[in-house]
C-alpha positions in Angstrom: 97.2 -156.1 71.6 96.2 -152.6 70.7 92.7 -153.2 69.4 91.0 -153.5 72.4 87.4 -152.6 71.9 86.9 -148.7 72.9 83.3 -148.5 73.3 82.9 -152.5 75.3 85.3 -150.9 78.1 83.3 -148.2 78.4 80.5 -150.3 78.8 81.5 -152.3 81.2 82.4 -149.6 83.8 79.3 -148.0 83.4 77.8 -151.6 84.3 80.7 -151.5 86.9 79.4 -148.1 88.6 75.9 -148.7 88.3 76.3 -152.1 90.1 77.5 -150.1 92.9 75.7 -147.2 93.0 73.4 -150.5 93.4 75.1 -152.3 95.6 75.4 -149.1 98.4 71.1 -148.1 97.6 70.5 -152.0 99.5 72.9 -151.8 101.8 71.1 -148.4 102.8 67.9 -149.8 101.8 68.1 -152.4 103.5 68.5 -152.1 107.4 65.8 -149.1 106.7 63.2 -151.1 105.8 64.0 -153.5 109.0 64.7 -151.2 111.8 62.5 -151.4 114.8 61.0 -148.5 114.3 59.4 -149.1 111.1 58.6 -151.7 111.6 56.3 -150.9 114.4 54.9 -147.8 113.4 54.1 -149.6 109.9 52.2 -152.5 112.0 50.5 -149.7 114.0 49.5 -148.1 110.1 48.2 -150.9 108.8 46.3 -151.5 112.5 44.3 -148.6 112.5 43.4 -148.6 109.1 42.3 -152.1 109.6 40.6 -150.9 112.9 38.6 -147.7 110.9 38.1 -150.1 108.4 36.1 -152.8 110.1 34.7 -150.6 113.1 33.0 -147.3 111.3 33.6 -144.4 113.6 30.0 -143.4 115.4 31.0 -139.6 116.3 28.4 -137.6 115.4 26.9 -134.2 116.3 24.1 -133.6 119.0 21.7 -132.6 116.9 21.8 -136.2 115.4 22.5 -138.5 118.2 19.2 -140.4 118.3 19.3 -141.3 116.0 23.2 -142.0 115.4 21.9 -144.3 118.6 19.5 -145.9 116.3 21.7 -147.1 113.9 24.4 -148.4 116.7 21.7 -150.2 118.5 20.3 -152.2 115.3 23.9 -152.5 113.9 24.5 -155.9 115.3 27.9 -154.4 117.1 27.9 -156.9 120.3 26.2 -155.9 123.6 29.7 -154.8 124.9 30.9 -152.2 122.2 27.2 -150.7 121.9 27.0 -149.4 125.1 30.6 -148.2 124.7 29.4 -146.6 121.6 26.1 -145.3 123.0 27.5 -143.9 126.1 30.0 -141.8 124.7 
């Protein structure tokens, strides 16, 4: 009965402690990922990135505004967006 492998017990104890640590991390991490504010913030960030990707900014210095207006007019944007971009 005294021939209990000490190394196996030590490894088993270390694995139990690691499992408890991972469980605590998981229990803390999951509610933070699905917290409403975080989800809405992530959706908003992705929306802003997608808007920036699809509709580049047409803000230019005043000395180059005529050139930018010509590019906006010929850009293929819908007329409502062209009017909004030119008037801003």
